[in-house]
N, C-alpha and C positions, 0 to 999 in steps of 0.2 A: 557274685560278690565283687564290689569294686575295690581295685587296688589304688591306694593313694601314694605308694612309694615302691620303687623297684631298685634293686641293686644293679650295678653295671653288669654283673654276671647273669642277670635275668633279662637283659635288654639286648635286642639286635636291631638291624636296620629296618625290619618290618614294623617297628613300634613307633614310627614317626608320629602317628595320630595320637599316641599316648604321651610321648616325651619330647616331641620336636626333633628336628634334624640333628641338632648339635648333640643332644644327649643320646639319641639313637645311634649316632656314629661312634660316640665314646663307648657305648655298650658293645656295639659290633666289634670294635677294635679290641676291647678288653677280652671278649670271648674268643674271637677268631684269630687275632694277630699276636697277642701276647705269647701263645704257644709257638709262634714262628720267630720269636726273638725281639719283637717290637715292644718296648717298655711303655706302658700306659698306667698312670696313677689310678688307684681304685677309687670308687665313689658310689653315689646313688642319685636317683632323680625322683622328684615328685611328679605325679602324672597330671594329665589334663583333667582327670576326674577330680583331683584335689583342687584345681583351679575353679572348676564349676561349683564344687562344694563351697568354696570360699565365697563366691558371688552370691550363692543361694542363702547361706547362713547369715551373711552380712546384709542381705536384702538390697543389693545395690545394682543388680543386673539391669533393671529397667531405667534406673537413673543414668547409668553409663550410656544406654541406648539413646536416651533423650539428648544427652550432651553431643553425641555423635551426629544425631539428626540435625542439630543446628550448625554443624560445621559448614563453612563456606567452601564448597568443593570446587569452585571455579578459580577464585583468587587466593583462597586460604588466608583471608584477611584476619580471621579470628582463630587461627590455628593455635597460637600460644594460649589464648584464653580457654579454649576447649580442652586442650591437653592438660593444662594446670588444674582445671575443674575435675577432670576424671582422676588424675593422680591424687589430688586432695581427698576425693571421695574414697579411694582405695586405702589411702594412708590412715584415714580416720576410722575405717572399719575394723572390727575385732577380728583377730586371727583365730580361726577355729581350733579348738582343743584337739580335735581328731587329727588335724594335719600336724599340730605340734607333737603329738604322741608318735606319729609315723616318722617324723624327722628325727625324734629322739632315738628311735630304734636304729635308724641308719647311722646317726652320729656315734652311738655307742659301739656299733660294729667297726667303724673306722678307728676309734680309740683303742679297741681291743687289738686291732691289727697293727697300728702304727705308734701307739703310745699316747699319753695324756697331753703332751706338749704340742700336738699337731696344730697347724694352721690350715685354713681351708680356702679354696677358690669357689665362689658361689656365682654361677652363671645362669642367665636367663635364656631359655630355648623355646621359641614359639612353635606351635604345632604345624605352622606353614613354613617354618624357617629352613634355610639351607637346602631347598629343593633345587634341582639343576637349573631351573629358570629364574631363581631369585636368591641372591646371596645373603640378604639381610645382614651383611657384615657391619657390625658396630651399631646396629639399630637399637639394641636392648642393652641393659646394664650388666656389668660384671663387678663383683666385689671381691677384693683380694685381701689376704692376711686376716681372715675372719677367725677369731679365737673364742672357743667356748660355746656352749649350747645357747646361751642367751643372745650373744651376738649373731649366731647363726639364724635364729628365728627372726631377728630384726632385719637381717639381710634378705631373708626369704620374702618378708613383707614388702621390702623395697623392690625386689625383683618383680613381684606382681604389678606394682605401680609402673615399672619401667616398660611394661607392654604398651603403655600409652605415652611414651615420650613424643614430643612434637615430630621428631624425625621419623619415628616408627609409624605414626598415624599417616603422615604424608607418603611414606614409602608404600604402605599397604594400599592407599588410595590410588597411587600411580600404577600399581600392579593389578588393581581390580579385586583385591581381597575384601571380603565382607568383614568389617571391623568387629562385629559382634560374634563371629563364628571362629575367631582365632583364639586359642587358649594358650596358656603359658606353663611350661614345665621348668622346675628349678633343678639345675645340676649342681651337686655338691661333690667336690673332688679334693683329694689330698693336694695341698699347695706345695709344689716343688720349690725348694729354696733357691730360685733363680736370682733372688736379690743378692746372693753371695757369689753368683757366677754370671750366667748369661742366658739369653733366650732369643727366640726369633720366629721367622716364618719361612716355610718352604713352598715352592710351586713345582709341580712335576712337569712343567713346560715353561718356556719363556713367556711371562705374562704380558710382555709388550708386543710380541709378534706371533705368538702361538706356536713357535718352533718346539716340537715335541720330544726331541732327543736329548734334552738337558733337564737337570734339576737345578733350580735356583734356590740357594740357601742364603738367607739374610739374617744377620745377628747383631745384637747390641749387648752391652753390659747391663746387668740387672734385669728387671721385669720387661716383658715384651710389649707392654702398653706403649712404650716410647716409639716403637716402630709403627704400630697401628695409628697412633695419634700424629705421626709425622714430626715428633719432637727432635729426632736425631737422624743423621745420615748413617745408615748401618754399613757393616762389612757385607760384601756380596761375594758368593762363590758360585761358579757354574761347573757342574759335574756332567760329563758326557756319558749318557746311559750305556751305549754299546761298549765303550771301553771299560766301564765299571762291571758290566755283565761278564766280560771276558777276563776279568781279574788283572787288568793292566796295572803296572806300578803307579801310574799317575793319571787318573781319569779327570782330575781338576784342570779344566782348560782355561779358566780365567778366575782371577780373584782381584777384588778392589777393596782397599781399606777405607772405611768411612770415618768421619770425624768423631762420632759417638760422644758428643760433648756432655750429655746428661746420662745419669744412671739412676733408674727408679728402684728404690728399696722400700722395705717395710718401715713404717714409722716406729721408731724406738719407744715412743711414749705410749703405744697401744696398737689398735688395729689401724688398717688403712696404709697408705703409701706416701712417700715424699720423693721429689726429684732432686738429686744432688749433682753438682758439677763432677764430671769424670776427671780424675787426676791425669795430667798430661802424659805420663808414661803409659797409662792404659789406653788413652786415645790412640797412641801410636803402636798398639799391639793388636793382632787379630784375636777375636773372641774365641775362636775355635782352632784346634790343631787340625792338620790334614786328616789324621785318623778319625777325628770326631766328625769332620765334614763328610767323609766317606760313609761312616756309619749312618748318619742322618739321611744321606742320599739313598743308601740301601733300604732303609726303613721306608722312605718316601716311595720308592719303586714297589716295595712290597704292598704298601697301602694302595697305590694306584692299580696294581695288578688285581688286588682283591676287589676294588670297587669298579674296575674296568672303565675308568674315566680319569681325566686329569684332575688333580686334587690341590687344594689350598690347605696347608698343614701348619699348625703351631707347635713349636718345640720349646723345651726348657732344660737347663742343666742345673742340677742340684749342687750348690757350693759346698755342702757338708759331705756328700758321698761321692761327688764328681761323676754321678751317673746322668745320662741323657734320658729324657722322657718325651713322648708325644702327648700333648695335652688337648689337642683338638684337630679335627680334620673335616673338611667340607668340600663339596664339588667346586671346582673352578668354573665360573659362570660366564666369563667374558669371551675369551678366545674359543671356548668350547661351543659357544652359541653361533660362531661364525661358520656358516655352512660352506661357503664357496671361497676358498683361499686362492682360487685361480684368477679371480677378478682383482686386478691391481690398479689402485688409484695412486697416481704419482702427483706430487706437489712440487712445483719449481718456482722459487723466487725469481722474478724478472728484474728486480732492482734491489739495491742495498742502501742502507743509511748507517748512521752511527749506532753501534751496539751499546745498549744501556747496561745490560747484565746478562749473565749466562748461568745455566744450571743443567739438570738432567732433563732432556727432552722426551716427552711421551706422546704417542699417538701418530707420529710421522705425518703431521698435518701442519697447516699454517692458518692462523686466524689474525684478524685485525679489528681494532675497535678502541673505544674510550676506556682508559684504565680507571678502575674504581678501587681505591686503597681502603680496605676495611680491616679493623683490628679485632672485631668480635662479631659473632652471629647476631648480636643485639642490634647491629647497624644494618641488618640485611635489607631493610626497606629502602636503603640508598642505592642498592644494585638494580640497574635497569636491564631489561632483556637485551642481549647482544653486547653488553659491556664485558671487559676482561677483569676478573677478580684478582686483585693483588693483596696477599695477606701473609702473615707469619707462617701459619699452617692451617689446615682444616681438620675437623673431626666430625663425627656424625651429626653434631648440632647444626652444621652448615648445610646438611643434605637438602632440606626443603627449598633452598634458594639456588643451589648449584646449577640446576637446569637452565636458569636464566643466562648463565655466563657463556660467552663465546669462547672463553679460554680461562685457564687458571694458572697463576704464577705464585709460588710460595718461597719464603726464605728457607724453610726447613723441610726435611722429608726425603725419603729415598724411593726407589721404584716399587716398594711394597707398602708405602705409607697410605693413609686414608685418601689423600688428594690424588695419588697415582691410581688407586683402585677405582675411585669414583670417576675420574677422567676417562679411564678405559670403558667403564660401564656406559658412560654418556656419549662415548665416541668423540670427546672433546680434546682439543690441543691443550697440553699442560706442560709447564716447566717447574720442576721442584728442586729444592735445595740450592737456590741461588745465593743464599746468605744475606743478600742486601737489597732485594727487590723493593721492599716497603720503604727503603731509604732513597733509592736511586730513581724510582719511578714516581712521578708526581700524579696526584689525584686529578682525573679528567684529562690527562695527557693522552694524545693519540699515539698508539703503539701498534706494532706488528709482532706476533710471537711465531717463531719458526721452529718446528720440530722435524723439519724435512732435510736437515743437513747433517745427519749422523746422530750419535748418541747425545751430543751437546745441543741443548735448546738455547736459542738466542732471542732476546727481546730487542727489537730495533725501534728507533724513533720514527714516528709517523706511520701513516697507512700506506703500505707498499703494495705493489701489484704482484700477483702470482698466477700461475697457470695450473689447472687441474686436468688430468687425463685419466680416464678409466678404460682399461683394456681387459677383455676376457681372454686370458692366455690359453684357455682350453680350446679356443677356436682357431688358434694359430697352427698352421700346418708345420710339421716338423721337417726341416730341410735335411738334405743329405750332408751338406757341409755343416760341420758341428759349430753351433753358436756357443761361445764361451764368454765369461765376464772378465774384465779387468777390475781388480779390487785391491785397495790398500788399507782401508779402515775396518778393523775388526768389529767396531760397534755397528756397522751396517750389515754384517754377515747374516745374522738370523733373518732379518727382513728380506734380504736379497736371495736367500735360499729358496724362496717361493717363485722366483723369476724363472722363466723357461730357458735357462742356460744349462748346458751339459757339464758344467764345471767352471773352474777358474783357469783361464789361459795365462794370466799374469798376476801374481801377487807381489807387490813391491815391498821390500822390507823397510825402505826408507821412512815410510809413514810411521811405522811402529817405533823406529829408532828416534825419530824427531819428536813425536808427540808423547809417547809413553815412557821411553827411556831417557831421552834428552841429553845423555852424556856420551862423549866419545869413548868407544870401547877400550882404546889403549889407555885412556885416563883412569878407567876402572881397573884394568890389569896392572897398571903401574902407579896405583893411587899413592903409595908411600913415597914415591919419587917426585911427585908434582911440586913445581917450584912456587906457584902462587897460592898463598894462604886463603885468599878469597875463593879460589876455585875449589880447594879442598873442603872449605866450609859448605859451599853450595852442594857439592857431591855428597857430603855427610848428611845434609838435610834430607836429600832425596833417598838415600840408601841406608839410613841408620838401622833399619830393621834387617839388613843383610850384612852380617859380620864379614862375609866374603864378598867383596865388591863385584868380583867377576860373576858370581851367581845372580846378582841383580840383573845384569845384562842378559844372561842366558835364560833366566826364568821369565823375565818380561817379554823377551823376543819369542820364546817358546809359546807363551800364552797367547800372544797376538796371532802367530801362525796357527796355533792349535784351535783358536776360536773359529777362524775362517775354515780350516780343514774339517772341523766338527760340523759346521753349518752345512757343508756340501758333501759330507761323507755319504756314500762311497765314491761320489764323483771326483774326478781328478782335480787337484789343486797344484798348479805349477808355480813354485816359489822361486823368484829371482833373487839370488844372493845380492848383497848390497852393491849399489852402483852410484854412490855419491861421488861428485868431483871433489878435488882437494879443498877448494874454497868452501864447498858445502859442509864437508867434514869439519873444517876449521870453525864453523859456526856452532857446532855442538859444544857443550860445556867441557872445558879442558882440551878442546881440539887444537887450539893454536900451538900447543906445546909439541904436537906430533905431525902436523901437516906442513908440506913444503909450499913455498910461494911459487905459483906457476903463472906464466903470462897467458897461457891458453889451456885452462883446465879441461875444456870440452874434449880435447884429444890428448890429454896428459895422463896423470897417474890415477887411473880409474879402472873399475871392473876387474878382470882376471889378473891384470898385472900387479895388483895390490896383494892378492891372496898368498903369494909365495915370497913376497918381499919382506925383509926383516922389519921395515917400517910399519907393516900392518899384519904380518902373519899371525901374531897373537890375537888380534881382533877377529881375523877370519876363523881362527880356531874356536872362538867363542860362538860365532855364527853357526859353525858346524855342530857344536855341542847342543845348541838350541834345536836345530833340525833333527838331530839324533834323539833328543828327548821327545819331540813331537811324534816321530815315527815309532820309536821303540818303547818309551814309557807311557805315552798317551795312546799308543796303538793306532795312530792315524796314518796308515800306510798308503793312503790316497795322495799323500804329499810327494811331489816330484821336485827335483832340484834343477834350476836353470842358471847357467853361467853367462853373465853379460860381458860384452866388449872383450871377447877373446880374439886377440889379433893374429896369432900364428898357431901352427900345429904343435910346435915345441911348447908354447904356452899352455895349450890344451892338456898336454901330457903332464906338465908341471902341476897344474891345478888338480888334476885327477889324483896325482901322487900325494899332494898335500891333503886332499879330502880323505884319502885312504888312511893317512897317518892320524886323522881326527875322527875315524870311525864311520865315515860316509863312503860306502863302496858301491859303485854301480852294480846292480843285479842282486845285491843283498836284500832279501825279503821283498823282491819285486821292485826295487828302487830303479827308476828311470832318470837318466841325466839328459838335460836339454841344453842347447846353446842358443843365445840370442844371435840372430843373423842381422848384423847392422853395419858391417865393414865390407867393402868390396872384396877383400881377401877371403871372407867367409863364403861369398858367392862363387868366386873363381875356384876355390879348393873345397867346395861343398862335399864332394864325394869322398875326399880325404878326411874332412872333419867328421863325416858320418861314421868313421871307424871308432871315434871317441865318444859319440853322443847318440842317444836314442831318438832325439827329435830336435827340430829347429823351430824357432819362433822369429819371424821377420819383424825387426824393429824399424818400422817404415820411416820414422822421423830421422834417426841417425843414419840410416842407409841413404835417404834422400840427401842429407847434409854432406855425407862423405862422397857420394856419387857426383854431386854437382859442385862440391867445394864451397858450400854456402853455410855460414854460421846460422843455425836455425833460430837463434835468438836475435839476429840482426834485423832491426826495423828497416834499415837502408836497403837490404837485399830481400825483403819479404816477397816481392813480386817474382823473384827468381825461384824461391823455394817452392817446389811443386811436385807432389808425389806422382802426378800424372805425366811428368816429363817422360818422353820416350826412353831416355837412358835409364831412368829409375825403373820403369816398367819392364825394361829388358832385363835388368838385374833381378827383379822379382820373378819373372818367368823363367830365367836361367836356374835360380836356386830351387824353384818348385820342381823343375824338370830333373835336376840332380837328385833331389830328395826322393822323387818317384823312382828314379833309376837305382838308387841305393836302398830302397824300401825303408826310408827314414820318415817319420811323421813330420808334418810341417804345417804351421799356422802363421797367422799375422795378427799383431796387436795394433790397433789404431782406430782413429775416428773416421778415416776416409770411406770405408765400406758402408757406413751408415749415412754419411752426408752425401755420398755420390753413388747413385745406383749403377752408373757405368763402371766405376772402379770395382764395385762388388761383382758385377758381371765379368769383368776381366779376371778377377781372382778365381771365380767359380770355373770359368772356362779353362784356366790353367790347371785345374784339378786340386786346388788347395784343400787340405783336410779340415781346417778349422779357422774361424775368425773370432777374435776377442774384442769385445766392446765395453765401453764404460756403461754403467747401469742405465743412465738416462738415454743411451743410444741403442740399447739392446733390441727393443721391440721394432724400431725402424730398421735396424740392421737385419733382423730375421725376415722382415718383409722384403727387403732388397735382395737377400739371398734367395728367397723363394721365387721372386720375380725373375732373377737371373737364371735359376735352374729351369724354370718353366720356359723361358725364352730359348735356352739351349736345346731343350727337348723338342720344342717346336721346330727348330732348325735342324733336327736330326743329330744333334751333338750331345749324346748322353754324358752326364757327369759321372765320375767314378764313384763306386760304392765305398763309403768311408766307415 
């Protein structure tokens, strides 16, 4: 006997052929994961048998097949006409009483469980949907806030018609599905009152890079359609899975507040939804508490463990009960399909021009072409293959034409919006959430979009030149001398984690302070004493959601360091404490009130000398708090601390004492303390400095400057500044020998070993432990190290085992 309806507690993942992937997943979770604490609203689903019964009783199966037969499958010139004809055919057909009766049984069961005033979410689930090789995201229709049995039947009828939206027809053709053999199941689920609270999307990996050790949680006020449709820029939270599993106090390594300018709610006049402006005070507030973020992350990991694959999950919070629910889960299909993550293609712009606009860059790629500004899918015939689509946002109605585009740029949307998801599926460059692309980019303007410069995507004027390189890093021989990365930008961390580096040899705090924090730490510590009203106002704008201004600095810095440390965990990440010069500190907001005027800041009040001085010791204490949070609360004990520009042994002791006072103690929980070797005194007294530090890192630029007495920034003396000068090389060989003698780790940070094979050979010959490179120089640097080690072996000079 055929079943036309199944309750969620009767459905599991083996029923895809009956109820489609979406509903099979809901049933699976309701049966298997609710007992594990994951909250899933109850519901039921019509089966594929019900769909075939509908076509048979209505007598429209052959008519649909004829419409499909006349589809232009090459150019899709009549796609709209064919789609509309099929949908009209289904809409006009009578809905079978047998199915109505089955739906009534399911509806009555939900009323008994939840009460008469329930509203429902009615979702379409194709029987070929949400397979690991096809996401079908957004191809079919969902109807929200459906009330009463009569409205429910009407929504079910519309779901059947939605199997043949233009986008769904095109999608199935692209994937080779037989249009006449795909059935539709209707999922009916209790509607969570997210209109009174918030909702969003989780990925159990970073959807942009495929980094698997994080859960990305995105959220907006109201119903989650605003995320999928790209109407708003959501809040984003990254949770580090290993720290969450260990029960660390703060596994959230990054959070970003989105603008959330729209809130989708139920239409007060009846069924359906409306999109309202979000009040300013809610735009400036995170949609979730930390406790709620961690609960969603735990549930996401439970779901991932159950399905044994990365997942794309939808969640909602009920504004009446304040409870969180998982309302949908499907396999993540983009990053999971990438088999070889050892092949790295790098994109490098060879020239720059005027930047037109900026947004969130996706795809780590570069594209150039003619801009085509479109405001609706109805204008799709204007888009030519190879052009760059510029629009307010995209939704599934754009899907049939997006393959033509060389790139996509939108005014609105975040990293989980429709445009972002489709761009990843197509492997296209995309920039979303620019706010003004449709106003600042002219139709038919020649542009270049670059997503290869970090998290920020930039649209440039004109067609610029760039370089592409593909390297299979699995074929690179692993050298004895450890290759490490120099990294400052947390937004690059997940992508660079796949590079063949054994860790981070130098993470500069200055980038995070300048770009993310922007404010002088002393101006935050002594906010109430600031003299300039304009400075206080600017700081208030940036920090208003932090009543304690000091916490703004500590948390932002901790998240910047934590993101990089999480990306490379358990590989070492050596974090250099701040090394701004006084003139650079003065450029931060509020900095002028705290910084001295120096005639030569390069050798002035910088590095270690600031940390114990009353003019900055409060600022250094905040840096220590951030590092303590990363190691102890986030559980990222792979972080090591490095002190820059430490001039004397007495200064080394002072800094160590100050760090102890601020809870950073060498040896605690395996903490290693490093020193930058960039002053001749560091070289001369290396074995004495080794009593205070576990490792040295040679800063070749400053060491060259101070050995030769040359301002490294002087164009007049640029010919003299040379790391290969015999005196500089003598300094380097001396400090490496002293490090070996005192059994202290030693590395070098700089470009020279990648640019100059002979310099790499020199370092390897001296027995250096590690060499740190910028990302764009790492692969060449490894080649140079391998060549140097091979040459030394050939000459009978074995390198030391590191």
